[in-house]
N, C-alpha and C positions, 0 to 999 in steps of 0.2 A: 461473524461471519458474512461471506460473499454472496453476493448475489449472480445469479445465472446471468445477467445482464453486465453485471461488473466482469464476470469471467470472458464473454465474447468480447467484451471489448478490451481487455487487455491481451486476448489472442491474437484480435485483429490491429492491436497495435505493436508486438513481439513481428507479426508476418509481414508488417511495414516497415519496423525496423531494420528486417532481417533482410527485404527487397533492397530498401534503400541504402544501405551498407554493403550490400555486394553489388549494385551497380556503379557506387561510389568508386571502389573497391576497381572496379573494372577500368574505369574511366581514368584513374591512375594509373593503371598497368599501362594504357595506351599513352598516357602524357605524365610522365613523372613530374618533368617537371614546371607543369602549369601550377600556378599559384593561389588562381581561384580554386583550383579543384582542391589541393592541400587547405586553403582556409574553410574549405565547405566540408572537408574529411574533420577537420579540425574540430566545427562548430557543431558536425554531425554526433560525435564523439560527445564531446562536453552537455551539449543535450540532452544524450542518453543517460550520461550521468546523474543528470540532475533530476529525471523523470524518474531513474531508478530509485535515488533519494526520495521523494516525493511518493513513491507506491509503498517504501518500507516506514516513513511514516505515516501515512495513513494505516497500514497494516500497526503499527505500533499503537497508535491512539485508537484503534479499534478493541485493542488487547487491554491496554488500561480500563478502556471503558468498560469492558466486559467485567474486569477485576473488581472493577469501583461499584459497578452494579451487583455484582456478588456478596461485598461487604456490608452494601447497604440492604440488601434481603436478607443477609445472616443476620443483622443486628435489630430490623424490623421483627424477624423471628424469633431471637433472644427476647425483644422487648414483649410481644404478644405473650410467651411463657411466663416474664416475670408479674405480667398483667395478672394472668391465669392465678399464678401464685399470689399476687397481692390481694384479690378475690377472695379465694377460698382462705386465706388469714384470717381476713375480715368476717366471716360468716361466722 
């Protein structure tokens, strides 16, 4: 589960990415042959893709962790039930 702070940070990141992307687009439109701007745009795109991958990996890890926790809890519950059966059987 995501915290409010994580959601706010993601929102700020997305807003900044949109702002920077629009600014780069505007600069390239004004100077389409500027090699440095083209490199900046490409680096920006690569960074954006990398961060998106990190965000996806984080979500996948959190989901896997949640699944493992649920499996562990189910196993503990089943063990408790078996211990109770054993206790009643030995009476």
